[in-house]
DRENDO-1510 file (C-alpha; in Angstrom, 1 decimal, always signed):
<recs>
REC; n; res; u; v; w
REC; 1; MET; +0.0; +0.0; +0.0 .
REC; 2; GLY; +1.0; +3.6; -0.4 .
REC; 3; TYR; +1.6; +6.1; +2.4 .
REC; 4; PRO; +0.4; +9.7; +2.6 .
REC; 5; LEU; +3.3; +11.9; +3.2 .
REC; 6; VAL; +2.9; +13.8; +6.5 .
REC; 7; PRO; +3.4; +17.6; +6.4 .
REC; 8; LEU; +7.1; +18.1; +6.0 .
REC; 9; MET; +7.9; +21.4; +7.5 .
REC; 10; ASP; +6.5; +24.0; +9.8 .
REC; 11; THR; +8.5; +27.2; +10.5 .
REC; 12; SER; +11.8; +25.7; +9.9 .
REC; 13; THR; +12.0; +26.5; +6.1 .
REC; 14; GLY; +14.3; +29.5; +6.3 .
REC; 15; LEU; +18.0; +29.9; +6.7 .
REC; 16; LEU; +19.3; +29.0; +10.2 .
REC; 17; ILE; +21.6; +31.6; +11.3 .
REC; 18; ASP; +22.7; +32.3; +15.0 .
REC; 19; GLY; +19.8; +30.1; +16.4 .
REC; 20; ARG; +17.0; +31.9; +14.4 .
REC; 21; TRP; +15.0; +30.9; +11.2 .
REC; 22; LEU; +15.3; +33.7; +8.7 .
REC; 23; ASP; +13.2; +34.0; +5.6 .
REC; 24; ARG; +14.6; +35.3; +2.3 .
REC; 25; GLU; +13.6; +35.9; -1.3 .
REC; 26; PRO; +13.8; +34.5; -3.9 .
REC; 27; LYS; +13.0; +31.0; -3.1 .
REC; 28; LEU; +14.2; +27.6; -4.5 .
REC; 29; ALA; +11.6; +25.0; -5.2 .
REC; 30; VAL; +12.2; +21.5; -3.8 .
REC; 31; ILE; +10.8; +18.9; -6.2 .
REC; 32; ASN; +9.7; +15.3; -5.7 .
REC; 33; PRO; +11.7; +13.3; -8.3 .
REC; 34; TRP; +8.9; +10.7; -8.7 .
REC; 35; ASP; +6.0; +12.8; -9.6 .
REC; 36; SER; +7.5; +16.3; -10.1 .
REC; 37; SER; +5.3; +17.8; -7.4 .
REC; 38; ARG; +6.5; +20.7; -5.3 .
REC; 39; VAL; +7.5; +19.4; -1.9 .
REC; 40; GLY; +8.5; +22.8; -0.5 .
REC; 41; GLU; +10.7; +25.9; -1.0 .
REC; 42; VAL; +13.8; +27.2; +0.7 .
REC; 43; PRO; +15.6; +30.6; +0.4 .
REC; 44; ALA; +18.3; +31.1; -2.1 .
REC; 45; ALA; +21.0; +32.4; +0.2 .
REC; 46; THR; +23.4; +35.1; -0.9 .
REC; 47; GLU; +27.0; +35.6; -0.3 .
REC; 48; GLU; +26.0; +38.1; +2.4 .
REC; 49; ASP; +24.0; +35.3; +4.1 .
REC; 50; VAL; +27.0; +33.1; +4.1 .
REC; 51; ASP; +29.0; +36.0; +5.6 .
REC; 52; ALA; +26.4; +36.3; +8.3 .
REC; 53; ALA; +26.4; +32.5; +9.0 .
REC; 54; VAL; +30.2; +32.4; +9.3 .
REC; 55; ALA; +30.1; +35.4; +11.7 .
REC; 56; ALA; +27.5; +33.6; +13.7 .
REC; 57; ALA; +29.6; +30.4; +13.7 .
REC; 58; GLU; +32.5; +32.3; +15.1 .
REC; 59; SER; +30.3; +33.4; +18.1 .
REC; 60; GLY; +29.0; +29.8; +18.2 .
REC; 61; PHE; +32.4; +28.4; +18.4 .
REC; 62; GLU; +33.2; +30.5; +21.5 .
REC; 63; ARG; +30.0; +29.0; +23.1 .
REC; 64; MET; +31.0; +25.6; +22.1 .
REC; 65; ARG; +34.5; +25.6; +23.3 .
REC; 66; ARG; +33.4; +26.7; +26.7 .
REC; 67; LEU; +31.2; +23.7; +27.0 .
REC; 68; ALA; +32.7; +20.5; +28.7 .
REC; 69; ALA; +32.8; +17.4; +26.7 .
REC; 70; HIS; +30.1; +15.8; +28.6 .
REC; 71; GLN; +27.8; +18.9; +28.0 .
REC; 72; ARG; +28.4; +18.7; +24.2 .
REC; 73; CYS; +27.8; +15.1; +24.1 .
REC; 74; ALA; +24.6; +15.3; +26.2 .
REC; 75; ILE; +23.3; +17.6; +23.5 .
REC; 76; LEU; +24.1; +15.0; +20.8 .
REC; 77; ASP; +22.5; +12.3; +23.0 .
REC; 78; ARG; +19.3; +14.3; +23.2 .
REC; 79; ALA; +19.4; +15.0; +19.5 .
REC; 80; ALA; +19.7; +11.2; +18.9 .
REC; 81; ALA; +16.7; +10.6; +21.0 .
REC; 82; LEU; +14.7; +13.2; +19.1 .
REC; 83; LEU; +15.8; +11.7; +15.7 .
REC; 84; GLU; +14.5; +8.3; +17.0 .
REC; 85; GLU; +11.1; +10.0; +18.0 .
REC; 86; ARG; +10.9; +11.7; +14.6 .
REC; 87; ARG; +12.1; +8.9; +12.3 .
REC; 88; GLY; +8.7; +8.7; +10.5 .
REC; 89; LEU; +8.9; +12.3; +9.7 .
REC; 90; PHE; +12.6; +12.1; +8.5 .
REC; 91; THR; +11.8; +9.0; +6.4 .
REC; 92; ASP; +8.9; +10.7; +4.6 .
REC; 93; THR; +10.9; +13.8; +4.0 .
REC; 94; ILE; +13.8; +11.8; +2.5 .
REC; 95; ILE; +11.4; +10.0; +0.2 .
REC; 96; ALA; +9.6; +13.1; -0.9 .
REC; 97; GLU; +12.6; +15.2; -1.8 .
REC; 98; SER; +15.1; +12.6; -2.9 .
REC; 99; GLY; +13.0; +9.9; -4.4 .
REC; 100; LYS; +14.7; +7.2; -2.2 .
REC; 101; PRO; +12.6; +4.0; -1.8 .
REC; 102; ARG; +10.9; +3.8; +1.7 .
REC; 103; ARG; +13.0; +0.7; +2.7 .
REC; 104; TYR; +16.2; +2.7; +2.1 .
REC; 105; ALA; +14.9; +6.0; +3.5 .
REC; 106; ALA; +13.9; +4.3; +6.7 .
REC; 107; ALA; +17.2; +2.6; +7.1 .
REC; 108; GLU; +18.9; +5.9; +6.6 .
REC; 109; ALA; +16.9; +7.5; +9.3 .
REC; 110; ALA; +17.8; +4.6; +11.6 .
REC; 111; ARG; +21.5; +4.9; +10.7 .
REC; 112; ALA; +21.5; +8.6; +11.5 .
REC; 113; VAL; +20.5; +8.0; +15.1 .
REC; 114; GLN; +23.5; +5.6; +15.4 .
REC; 115; THR; +25.8; +8.1; +13.7 .
REC; 116; VAL; +24.9; +10.8; +16.2 .
REC; 117; ARG; +25.2; +8.5; +19.2 .
REC; 118; LEU; +28.6; +7.2; +18.0 .
REC; 119; SER; +29.7; +10.9; +17.6 .
REC; 120; ALA; +28.7; +11.6; +21.3 .
REC; 121; GLU; +30.8; +8.6; +22.3 .
REC; 122; ALA; +33.7; +9.8; +20.2 .
REC; 123; GLY; +33.6; +13.2; +21.9 .
REC; 124; ARG; +33.6; +11.7; +25.3 .
REC; 125; ASN; +36.8; +9.6; +24.5 .
REC; 126; LEU; +38.7; +12.3; +22.6 .
REC; 127; HIS; +42.2; +12.3; +24.1 .
REC; 128; GLY; +45.9; +13.0; +23.6 .
REC; 129; GLU; +49.0; +11.2; +24.7 .
REC; 130; THR; +52.1; +11.7; +26.7 .
REC; 131; VAL; +55.2; +12.4; +24.7 .
REC; 132; PRO; +58.6; +10.9; +26.2 .
REC; 133; LEU; +60.6; +14.1; +25.8 .
REC; 134; ASP; +63.4; +12.7; +27.9 .
REC; 135; ALA; +64.1; +10.2; +25.1 .
REC; 136; ALA; +65.7; +13.1; +23.1 .
REC; 137; PRO; +69.2; +14.1; +24.2 .
REC; 138; GLY; +69.1; +17.6; +25.7 .
REC; 139; SER; +65.5; +17.2; +26.9 .
REC; 140; GLU; +66.1; +14.9; +29.9 .
REC; 141; ASN; +64.4; +17.2; +32.3 .
REC; 142; ARG; +61.3; +17.9; +30.2 .
REC; 143; ARG; +57.9; +16.2; +30.2 .
REC; 144; GLY; +55.3; +16.6; +27.7 .
REC; 145; PHE; +51.9; +15.6; +26.3 .
REC; 146; TYR; +49.6; +16.7; +23.6 .
REC; 147; ILE; +45.9; +17.5; +23.6 .
REC; 148; ARG; +43.4; +17.7; +20.9 .
REC; 149; VAL; +41.6; +21.0; +20.5 .
REC; 150; PRO; +38.7; +22.1; +18.2 .
REC; 151; LEU; +39.6; +23.9; +15.0 .
REC; 152; GLY; +36.8; +26.6; +15.0 .
REC; 153; VAL; +34.3; +26.9; +12.2 .
REC; 154; VAL; +33.9; +23.9; +10.0 .
REC; 155; GLY; +32.1; +24.3; +6.6 .
REC; 156; ALA; +30.2; +21.3; +5.6 .
REC; 157; ILE; +28.8; +20.7; +1.9 .
REC; 158; THR; +26.6; +17.6; +1.6 .
REC; 159; PRO; +25.1; +15.7; -1.3 .
REC; 160; PHE; +21.5; +14.8; -2.2 .
REC; 161; ASN; +21.9; +11.0; -1.9 .
REC; 162; PHE; +22.0; +10.7; +1.8 .
REC; 163; PRO; +20.3; +13.9; +3.0 .
REC; 164; LEU; +20.2; +12.9; +6.6 .
REC; 165; ASN; +23.1; +10.5; +7.5 .
REC; 166; LEU; +25.8; +12.1; +5.5 .
REC; 167; VAL; +24.8; +15.4; +7.1 .
REC; 168; CYS; +25.0; +13.8; +10.5 .
REC; 169; HIS; +28.5; +12.3; +9.6 .
REC; 170; LYS; +29.8; +15.9; +9.2 .
REC; 171; VAL; +27.9; +17.9; +11.7 .
REC; 172; ALA; +27.8; +15.6; +14.7 .
REC; 173; PRO; +31.6; +14.9; +14.9 .
REC; 174; ALA; +32.3; +18.6; +14.4 .
REC; 175; LEU; +30.1; +19.5; +17.4 .
REC; 176; ALA; +31.4; +16.6; +19.5 .
REC; 177; ALA; +34.9; +18.0; +19.0 .
REC; 178; GLY; +33.7; +21.5; +20.1 .
REC; 179; ASN; +33.6; +23.2; +16.7 .
REC; 180; SER; +30.8; +25.1; +15.2 .
REC; 181; VAL; +29.4; +24.4; +11.8 .
REC; 182; VAL; +28.1; +26.3; +8.6 .
REC; 183; LEU; +26.1; +23.6; +6.6 .
REC; 184; LYS; +25.3; +23.9; +2.9 .
REC; 185; PRO; +23.0; +21.0; +2.0 .
REC; 186; ALA; +22.3; +19.9; -1.5 .
REC; 187; SER; +19.9; +22.2; -3.3 .
REC; 188; ALA; +17.7; +19.1; -4.3 .
REC; 189; THR; +17.4; +17.9; -0.7 .
REC; 190; PRO; +17.6; +20.7; +1.7 .
REC; 191; LEU; +14.4; +20.0; +3.8 .
REC; 192; THR; +15.9; +17.0; +5.6 .
REC; 193; ALA; +18.9; +19.1; +6.8 .
REC; 194; LEU; +16.6; +21.9; +8.0 .
REC; 195; LEU; +14.6; +19.3; +10.1 .
REC; 196; LEU; +17.9; +18.2; +11.6 .
REC; 197; GLY; +18.8; +21.7; +12.4 .
REC; 198; GLN; +15.5; +22.0; +14.4 .
REC; 199; VAL; +16.3; +18.7; +16.1 .
REC; 200; LEU; +19.7; +20.1; +17.3 .
REC; 201; LEU; +18.1; +23.3; +18.5 .
REC; 202; ASP; +15.5; +21.4; +20.3 .
REC; 203; ALA; +18.3; +19.4; +21.9 .
REC; 204; GLY; +19.7; +22.5; +23.4 .
REC; 205; LEU; +22.6; +23.4; +21.0 .
REC; 206; PRO; +23.8; +26.9; +21.7 .
REC; 207; ASP; +22.9; +29.6; +19.2 .
REC; 208; GLY; +25.5; +29.8; +16.3 .
REC; 209; ALA; +26.8; +26.4; +16.8 .
REC; 210; LEU; +25.0; +25.1; +13.7 .
REC; 211; ASN; +24.1; +27.4; +10.8 .
REC; 212; ILE; +22.4; +26.3; +7.6 .
REC; 213; VAL; +22.4; +28.1; +4.4 .
REC; 214; THR; +20.5; +26.8; +1.3 .
REC; 215; GLY; +21.3; +27.6; -2.3 .
REC; 216; SER; +23.4; +26.7; -5.2 .
REC; 217; GLY; +26.9; +25.2; -5.0 .
REC; 218; PRO; +28.7; +27.7; -7.3 .
REC; 219; ASP; +27.3; +30.6; -5.3 .
REC; 220; VAL; +26.6; +29.6; -1.7 .
REC; 221; GLY; +29.0; +26.7; -1.5 .
REC; 222; MET; +32.0; +28.5; -3.0 .
REC; 223; ALA; +31.5; +31.5; -0.8 .
REC; 224; LEU; +31.8; +29.2; +2.1 .
REC; 225; VAL; +34.9; +27.5; +0.5 .
REC; 226; ARG; +36.7; +30.9; +0.1 .
REC; 227; ASP; +35.9; +32.4; +3.5 .
REC; 228; ALA; +39.2; +32.7; +5.5 .
REC; 229; ARG; +37.3; +32.3; +8.8 .
REC; 230; VAL; +36.3; +28.7; +7.9 .
REC; 231; ARG; +39.1; +26.5; +9.3 .
REC; 232; MET; +38.1; +23.2; +7.8 .
REC; 233; LEU; +35.9; +22.1; +4.8 .
REC; 234; THR; +34.3; +18.7; +4.7 .
REC; 235; PHE; +32.7; +17.8; +1.3 .
REC; 236; THR; +31.0; +14.9; -0.3 .
REC; 237; GLY; +30.3; +15.0; -4.0 .
REC; 238; SER; +31.9; +14.5; -7.4 .
REC; 239; ALA; +35.5; +14.5; -8.1 .
REC; 240; PRO; +35.5; +17.5; -10.4 .
REC; 241; VAL; +33.8; +19.6; -7.8 .
REC; 242; GLY; +36.2; +18.3; -5.2 .
REC; 243; GLU; +39.1; +19.4; -7.1 .
REC; 244; ARG; +37.7; +22.8; -7.5 .
REC; 245; ILE; +37.0; +23.1; -3.7 .
REC; 246; ARG; +40.5; +22.0; -2.8 .
REC; 247; THR; +42.1; +24.6; -5.2 .
REC; 248; ALA; +39.9; +27.4; -3.8 .
REC; 249; ALA; +40.3; +26.4; -0.2 .
REC; 250; GLY; +43.7; +27.8; +0.4 .
REC; 251; LEU; +45.4; +26.6; +3.7 .
REC; 252; LYS; +42.2; +25.2; +5.1 .
REC; 253; LYS; +42.1; +21.6; +6.3 .
REC; 254; VAL; +40.0; +19.8; +3.7 .
REC; 255; ALA; +38.2; +16.3; +3.9 .
REC; 256; LEU; +36.9; +15.2; +0.5 .
REC; 257; GLU; +34.7; +12.1; +0.0 .
REC; 258; LEU; +34.4; +11.9; -3.9 .
REC; 259; GLY; +33.4; +9.6; -6.7 .
REC; 260; SER; +34.3; +6.1; -7.6 .
REC; 261; ASN; +33.6; +3.2; -10.0 .
REC; 262; SER; +33.7; +0.6; -7.2 .
REC; 263; GLY; +33.0; -3.1; -7.9 .
REC; 264; ALA; +33.2; -6.6; -6.7 .
REC; 265; ILE; +35.4; -9.5; -7.6 .
REC; 266; ILE; +33.8; -13.0; -7.5 .
REC; 267; ASP; +36.2; -16.0; -7.6 .
REC; 268; GLU; +35.4; -19.7; -8.3 .
REC; 269; THR; +35.4; -20.5; -4.6 .
REC; 270; ALA; +32.8; -17.9; -3.6 .
REC; 271; ASN; +29.4; -18.5; -2.1 .
REC; 272; LEU; +27.4; -17.5; -5.2 .
REC; 273; GLU; +24.1; -17.1; -3.3 .
REC; 274; VAL; +25.8; -14.6; -0.9 .
REC; 275; ALA; +27.5; -12.8; -3.8 .
REC; 276; LEU; +24.2; -12.6; -5.8 .
REC; 277; GLU; +22.1; -11.1; -3.0 .
REC; 278; ARG; +24.8; -8.7; -1.9 .
REC; 279; CYS; +25.7; -7.4; -5.4 .
REC; 280; LEU; +22.0; -7.0; -6.4 .
REC; 281; VAL; +21.7; -4.5; -3.5 .
REC; 282; GLY; +25.0; -3.0; -4.2 .
REC; 283; GLY; +24.2; -2.5; -7.8 .
REC; 284; PHE; +20.7; -1.2; -7.7 .
REC; 285; ALA; +19.9; +0.3; -4.3 .
REC; 286; TYR; +18.8; +3.9; -4.5 .
REC; 287; SER; +19.1; +3.6; -8.3 .
REC; 288; GLY; +22.9; +3.2; -8.0 .
REC; 289; GLN; +23.1; +6.8; -6.8 .
REC; 290; VAL; +25.7; +6.0; -4.1 .
REC; 291; CYS; +29.4; +6.8; -4.0 .
REC; 292; ILE; +30.1; +3.1; -3.3 .
REC; 293; HIS; +27.7; +1.8; -5.9 .
REC; 294; THR; +28.8; -1.7; -7.1 .
REC; 295; GLN; +29.2; -0.6; -10.6 .
REC; 296; ARG; +31.6; -3.4; -11.7 .
REC; 297; LEU; +31.3; -7.1; -11.5 .
REC; 298; LEU; +34.5; -9.1; -12.1 .
REC; 299; LEU; +33.6; -12.8; -12.5 .
REC; 300; HIS; +35.9; -15.9; -12.8 .
REC; 301; GLU; +35.4; -17.3; -16.2 .
REC; 302; SER; +34.2; -20.6; -15.0 .
REC; 303; LEU; +31.2; -19.1; -13.3 .
REC; 304; ALA; +30.6; -16.0; -15.4 .
REC; 305; GLU; +27.9; -17.2; -17.7 .
REC; 306; HIS; +25.8; -18.9; -15.0 .
REC; 307; PHE; +26.2; -16.0; -12.4 .
REC; 308; THR; +25.4; -13.3; -15.1 .
REC; 309; ALA; +22.2; -15.0; -16.2 .
REC; 310; ARG; +21.0; -15.4; -12.7 .
REC; 311; PHE; +21.9; -11.8; -11.9 .
REC; 312; VAL; +20.1; -10.5; -14.9 .
REC; 313; ALA; +17.1; -12.5; -14.1 .
REC; 314; ARG; +16.9; -11.1; -10.6 .
REC; 315; ALA; +17.6; -7.5; -11.9 .
REC; 316; ARG; +14.5; -7.9; -14.1 .
REC; 317; GLU; +12.4; -8.9; -11.2 .
REC; 318; LEU; +13.3; -5.8; -9.0 .
REC; 319; ALA; +10.2; -3.8; -8.2 .
REC; 320; CYS; +10.5; -0.3; -9.8 .
REC; 321; GLY; +8.3; +2.8; -9.3 .
REC; 322; ASP; +6.8; +4.9; -6.6 .
REC; 323; PRO; +9.3; +5.2; -3.8 .
REC; 324; ALA; +6.7; +5.7; -1.1 .
REC; 325; LEU; +5.5; +2.1; -1.5 .
REC; 326; ASP; +6.9; -0.7; +0.7 .
REC; 327; GLU; +7.7; -3.0; -2.1 .
REC; 328; THR; +9.6; -0.5; -4.3 .
REC; 329; GLU; +13.3; -1.5; -4.8 .
REC; 330; VAL; +14.3; +1.0; -7.5 .
REC; 331; GLY; +12.9; +4.5; -7.5 .
REC; 332; PRO; +13.5; +7.6; -9.8 .
REC; 333; MET; +16.7; +9.2; -10.5 .
REC; 334; ILE; +17.2; +12.5; -8.7 .
REC; 335; ASP; +16.4; +14.6; -11.8 .
REC; 336; ARG; +16.0; +14.5; -15.5 .
REC; 337; GLY; +19.5; +15.6; -16.2 .
REC; 338; SER; +21.0; +12.7; -14.2 .
REC; 339; LEU; +18.7; +10.3; -16.0 .
REC; 340; GLU; +19.7; +11.5; -19.5 .
REC; 341; GLN; +23.3; +11.5; -18.6 .
REC; 342; ALA; +23.1; +7.8; -17.5 .
REC; 343; LEU; +21.3; +7.0; -20.8 .
REC; 344; ALA; +23.9; +8.7; -22.8 .
REC; 345; VAL; +26.6; +6.5; -21.1 .
REC; 346; ILE; +24.6; +3.4; -21.8 .
REC; 347; ASP; +24.2; +4.4; -25.5 .
REC; 348; GLY; +27.9; +5.2; -25.7 .
REC; 349; ALA; +28.7; +1.7; -24.4 .
REC; 350; ARG; +26.3; +0.1; -26.9 .
REC; 351; GLU; +27.8; +2.0; -29.8 .
REC; 352; THR; +31.4; +0.9; -28.9 .
REC; 353; GLY; +30.5; -2.8; -28.8 .
REC; 354; ALA; +29.1; -3.5; -25.4 .
REC; 355; ARG; +26.0; -5.7; -25.0 .
REC; 356; ILE; +22.9; -4.4; -23.0 .
REC; 357; LEU; +21.6; -7.6; -21.1 .
REC; 358; CYS; +18.7; -5.9; -19.5 .
REC; 359; GLY; +17.4; -2.5; -18.9 .
REC; 360; GLY; +19.0; +0.4; -20.7 .
REC; 361; LEU; +15.6; +2.1; -20.9 .
REC; 362; ALA; +13.7; +4.6; -18.7 .
REC; 363; GLU; +10.1; +4.3; -17.6 .
REC; 364; GLY; +9.2; +7.8; -16.6 .
REC; 365; PRO; +11.8; +9.1; -14.1 .
REC; 366; VAL; +13.0; +5.6; -13.4 .
REC; 367; LEU; +16.0; +4.0; -15.2 .
REC; 368; LEU; +15.4; +0.3; -15.3 .
REC; 369; PRO; +18.1; -1.9; -13.7 .
REC; 370; THR; +20.8; -2.3; -16.4 .
REC; 371; VAL; +23.5; -4.9; -16.9 .
REC; 372; ILE; +26.1; -4.6; -19.6 .
REC; 373; ASP; +28.8; -7.1; -20.6 .
REC; 374; ARG; +31.4; -7.2; -23.4 .
REC; 375; VAL; +33.0; -4.1; -22.0 .
REC; 376; GLU; +36.6; -2.9; -21.8 .
REC; 377; PRO; +38.3; -1.1; -18.9 .
REC; 378; ASP; +38.6; +2.2; -20.8 .
REC; 379; MET; +34.9; +2.5; -21.6 .
REC; 380; PRO; +33.3; +5.3; -19.6 .
REC; 381; VAL; +30.6; +2.9; -18.3 .
REC; 382; VAL; +33.4; +1.0; -16.7 .
REC; 383; SER; +36.1; +3.7; -15.9 .
REC; 384; GLU; +33.9; +6.7; -15.0 .
REC; 385; GLU; +31.3; +7.0; -12.2 .
REC; 386; THR; +27.9; +6.2; -13.7 .
REC; 387; PHE; +25.9; +7.0; -10.5 .
REC; 388; ALA; +23.0; +5.1; -11.8 .
REC; 389; PRO; +21.5; +1.6; -11.6 .
REC; 390; VAL; +24.0; +0.3; -14.2 .
REC; 391; VAL; +26.4; -2.7; -13.6 .
REC; 392; THR; +29.0; -4.0; -16.0 .
REC; 393; VAL; +30.4; -7.5; -16.2 .
REC; 394; GLU; +34.0; -8.4; -16.8 .
REC; 395; THR; +35.7; -11.8; -16.6 .
REC; 396; PHE; +39.1; -13.1; -15.4 .
REC; 397; GLY; +41.1; -16.3; -15.4 .
REC; 398; SER; +43.3; -15.9; -12.3 .
REC; 399; PHE; +42.7; -14.1; -9.1 .
REC; 400; ASP; +45.8; -12.0; -9.5 .
REC; 401; GLU; +44.5; -11.0; -13.0 .
REC; 402; ALA; +41.3; -9.9; -11.3 .
REC; 403; LEU; +43.2; -7.6; -8.9 .
REC; 404; ASP; +45.2; -6.1; -11.8 .
REC; 405; LEU; +41.9; -5.7; -13.8 .
REC; 406; PHE; +40.1; -3.9; -11.0 .
REC; 407; ASN; +43.1; -1.5; -10.4 .
REC; 408; ARG; +43.5; -0.9; -14.1 .
REC; 409; GLY; +39.8; -0.1; -14.8 .
REC; 410; SER; +39.8; +2.3; -11.8 .
REC; 411; ALA; +42.6; +4.3; -13.5 .
REC; 412; ALA; +41.5; +4.1; -17.1 .
REC; 413; GLY; +39.2; +7.1; -17.2 .
REC; 414; SER; +39.7; +10.9; -16.7 .
REC; 415; HIS; +39.7; +10.1; -13.0 .
REC; 416; ASP; +41.9; +7.7; -11.0 .
REC; 417; TYR; +39.4; +6.2; -8.5 .
REC; 418; GLY; +40.1; +4.2; -5.4 .
REC; 419; LEU; +37.1; +4.0; -3.0 .
REC; 420; ALA; +36.0; +0.5; -2.5 .
REC; 421; CYS; +36.0; -3.1; -3.7 .
REC; 422; GLY; +34.1; -6.3; -2.6 .
REC; 423; VAL; +35.9; -9.6; -2.8 .
REC; 424; PHE; +33.9; -12.8; -2.7 .
REC; 425; THR; +36.1; -15.8; -2.0 .
REC; 426; ARG; +36.5; -18.6; +0.5 .
REC; 427; ASP; +40.3; -18.6; +0.2 .
REC; 428; VAL; +41.8; -16.5; +3.0 .
REC; 429; ASN; +45.1; -16.1; +1.3 .
REC; 430; ARG; +43.4; -14.5; -1.7 .
REC; 431; ALA; +41.3; -12.3; +0.7 .
REC; 432; LEU; +44.6; -11.1; +2.3 .
REC; 433; ARG; +46.2; -10.5; -1.0 .
REC; 434; ALA; +43.4; -8.5; -2.2 .
REC; 435; ALA; +43.5; -6.3; +1.0 .
REC; 436; GLU; +47.2; -5.6; +0.3 .
REC; 437; ARG; +47.0; -5.1; -3.5 .
REC; 438; LEU; +43.6; -3.4; -4.2 .
REC; 439; ASP; +44.3; +0.3; -4.3 .
REC; 440; VAL; +41.3; +1.5; -2.6 .
REC; 441; GLY; +40.2; +2.9; +0.9 .
REC; 442; ASN; +37.8; +0.0; +1.6 .
REC; 443; VAL; +38.1; -3.8; +0.8 .
REC; 444; HIS; +35.1; -5.8; +1.9 .
REC; 445; VAL; +35.6; -9.6; +2.0 .
REC; 446; ASN; +32.3; -11.5; +1.1 .
REC; 447; ASP; +30.5; -8.4; +0.8 .
REC; 448; SER; +29.8; -5.9; -2.0 .
REC; 449; ALA; +31.6; -2.5; -2.4 .
REC; 450; THR; +28.4; -0.8; -1.1 .
REC; 451; PHE; +28.8; -2.0; +2.5 .
REC; 452; ARG; +29.5; +0.7; +5.0 .
REC; 453; ALA; +29.2; +0.6; +8.9 .
REC; 454; ASP; +28.9; +4.0; +10.3 .
REC; 455; LEU; +31.6; +3.5; +12.8 .
REC; 456; GLN; +34.3; +2.4; +10.3 .
REC; 457; PRO; +36.9; +4.7; +9.0 .
REC; 458; TYR; +35.5; +5.6; +5.5 .
REC; 459; GLY; +37.1; +7.2; +2.6 .
REC; 460; GLY; +39.1; +6.8; -0.6 .
REC; 461; VAL; +42.5; +7.3; -2.1 .
REC; 462; ARG; +43.6; +9.3; -5.2 .
REC; 463; ASP; +40.6; +10.9; -7.0 .
REC; 464; SER; +38.1; +9.3; -4.5 .
REC; 465; GLY; +39.1; +11.7; -1.9 .
REC; 466; LEU; +41.2; +12.3; +1.2 .
REC; 467; GLY; +40.6; +12.2; +4.8 .
REC; 468; ARG; +38.3; +9.8; +6.6 .
REC; 469; GLU; +34.7; +9.8; +8.0 .
REC; 470; GLY; +33.2; +7.7; +10.7 .
REC; 471; PRO; +32.6; +9.6; +14.0 .
REC; 472; ARG; +35.9; +8.6; +15.8 .
REC; 473; PHE; +37.9; +9.3; +12.8 .
REC; 474; ALA; +36.1; +12.4; +11.8 .
REC; 475; VAL; +36.4; +13.9; +15.3 .
REC; 476; GLU; +40.1; +13.4; +15.0 .
REC; 477; GLU; +40.2; +15.2; +11.5 .
REC; 478; MET; +38.3; +18.1; +13.0 .
REC; 479; THR; +40.7; +18.8; +15.8 .
REC; 480; ASP; +44.3; +20.2; +15.9 .
REC; 481; ILE; +47.0; +18.7; +18.1 .
REC; 482; ARG; +48.5; +21.1; +20.6 .
REC; 483; MET; +51.8; +20.1; +22.2 .
REC; 484; VAL; +52.4; +21.0; +25.8 .
REC; 485; SER; +55.9; +20.6; +27.4 .
REC; 486; PHE; +57.2; +21.3; +30.9 .
REC; 487; ASN; +60.8; +22.2; +31.7 .
REC; 488; LEU; +61.5; +20.7; +35.2 .
REC; 489; ASP; +64.7; +22.7; +35.6 .
REC; 490; SER; +62.7; +25.9; +36.3 .
</recs>
């Protein structure tokens, strides 16, 4: 059955600056990707609004740094409890503005609760170490230690595909460490972030500790990037935008979680039932609009024909359509431009000799699950990020060949990606070899590339980004080390 979407917003539709909701003109419409209905509207912030938000965050930082760790983390604990209470509202909002199927939207809302709680735990356990200064000649009578201190204002720019949990992965660790935040959510999905802002205010967050500005990336986002008062930028999005941000950021700390063409290697020893189920989810969950989308399947030649046939048959059975329905597994692309771009990549693959085994067509805003074989590593459908429900099939003879093929395909396009790879094998030696040789930030044995636990260190290498998320690791990224030494001769 379908679900009527509850009213999404009340007064929290403006810019959040210094603890107040401020209205602005003109407005940006928020559009439901499934039926093109108008979900809501938010202000199009100006550079002056960004300036005001950063100024408020500077004051907010002074308030945050005066709070004890237990006080900051108690706020996050209360926020997690409120997120839990309002999970239905968050689920409906995610569905309405992002088109994410209900099963995945509900899972995201649940994960966000965990992310905030983990951030509170990380804030309580943030610590430094003693430094054995007397181990250095000339420092025999000195003792030392270092502490971790907050950076100041953190600028966070978040994507449309996880409008709640990826915001929590940036905002909650920053607050746990004692920073303040200026958040620029994706223009397509700002309402979820504004609801989160209200949750944090309701939990007792000081004025100015979290400020939210809505608007376009080139205008609002880049104004935040260029502001010298911002001490760190944390961004999730495409590699080209990440490159521009890093160039414009100057001497700020930067954490970037960028694109990928991740995949999975399935050898002849693998449990094929497990591989099939995990790769179906990895390949088609949220229409493949996931950074760690399992875009590539590398199959041992002895099982390739059988596995591919089963994979295609299951892909054809996936329920596509209205994301508000319980049974829907594949919903709409985020917008028409993304759909057309994905179709162009598929057409390009077909024209250069690839074979479309299923899908390759759109039904309204939904791109049908697509499987393609007879591909080469340098084809864009393999080497570039498709960000769509498109999975390619390659074959290999030996396991070492598979490792080389994966690494080569990741570097064959205009970007040299290295985010994640799944490895399905029952051979522990092969698993360990994959962990050492795959040039990625995440290797998942007997799981698809799309696995992520919110407490793990998460991030990529090369053009897939720098820095690590996961609350404990993000808290460390969002602090500075301050060395303290004592001269005992005085």
